[in-house]
N, C-alpha and C positions, 0 to 999 in steps of 0.2 A: 898224733897220736895220742893225745890228753896226757895221762899220767905215765906213760912209758917212755923209757928211753932208748925205743927199739930193741933193746935187749932183754927187758923185765917189764912186768906190769906188775902194780901193787894192787892186790884183791885179797880181801877179807884177811888183812893183816899180815900177808906175806908176800915178797917178791917172787912172781912166777916167771922163770927163763923163757925168752922167745929167741927165734933164730933170727938172722939178720934180715928176713923178709916180714917178721912180725908174728910168725905162726908160733904155735906151742913147741917147745923142744921136747917135753914130754907128755904125751898123748894123754897119761893117766892124771894130768892136771885138769881136763876139761870137766866142765860141768854146763848146765844150762845157764845158772847164774853167771859164770864166767864169760860164756858165748855174748850175752845180754851186755855185761860189762864192756867188752871188746868193741862190740857194734855201738854202744852209746858213745865211746870214745872216738869212734869213726864217723859218729853223727847220724848214726841208722837206729831206727826203732825197729826191732825185729816183730813182724806180724805172724799170722798162721801161716801164711804162703811161705815166708821165709824159713819158718821152722819145718816145713814139708820136704824143701830141698835139703836144709841142715841135716836133718834125720835120713833121707835118703843116701847123702854122700857118708854120713857116719857108718850107717848100716853096710854100705857097700865097701868100705874100706876095712872095716872090721872082718867081712867075710872074704874079701879078695886080695886085702892087702896094698891096693892100689887105688889111686883117686878116679873115679868114672868120669869119663869125658863127657861133656856137656851134652851131646846127644843121647848118651846112653840115660843121664839124668831125666831129660825131656822125656824119653820113650818110658822109662820106668813110672815116672810119675803122671802121665797120662795113661798108663796101663792101670795104676793103682786107683787113680781118681775117676777112671770110665770115661773121661771125656778129653778132649783136644786143649786142656787149660794151659799148658806151658809151651813155650817156643824160646828159642834163642832171645828174643826180643823181650820176652817176659823176664828172663834171667838176667839181662842188663837193667831191666826197670827195677827189679828187686834188689840187686846189687850192683850199683852203677859204677861205672868205669872200668873196674875190673872184677867182672862177676865170679870167675871160678876161683881168684885169689880172695876175694873177700869171704866166699861161701866156705872154701876150705879153712879159713882163717877162723870163722865162727864154729865149724864143726871139729874144730881141734885135730884135724888132720894135715898132713905136710901138703905145702904147694905143689902141685904137679909142673915138671920141667915145662917150659914155654907157655905157662898159663897166661889167661888173660883175666 
């Protein structure tokens, strides 16, 4: 994870605490710039499609205080987009290996139990 020691990330002159899985301890530390920084540390460049997923997760979490399941993300994004643009396969392509873990990390929300 680049300049993290797994428990902090150095960003804009300060150490931001992370939990044992690399997610923000304090959701108030989240910003789009920090999300881009975390993604860069993970070797990923966030595109507009990534940001649609990230925004959906953040909005859902802020409203319901829980992370949406992948099928809820896909259904919600496809409804918003007005087309069947998102599938589980697309989530894996956008966020390789562990799509929900990565998407939640960049969204600044906790990792869901048993996430992929």
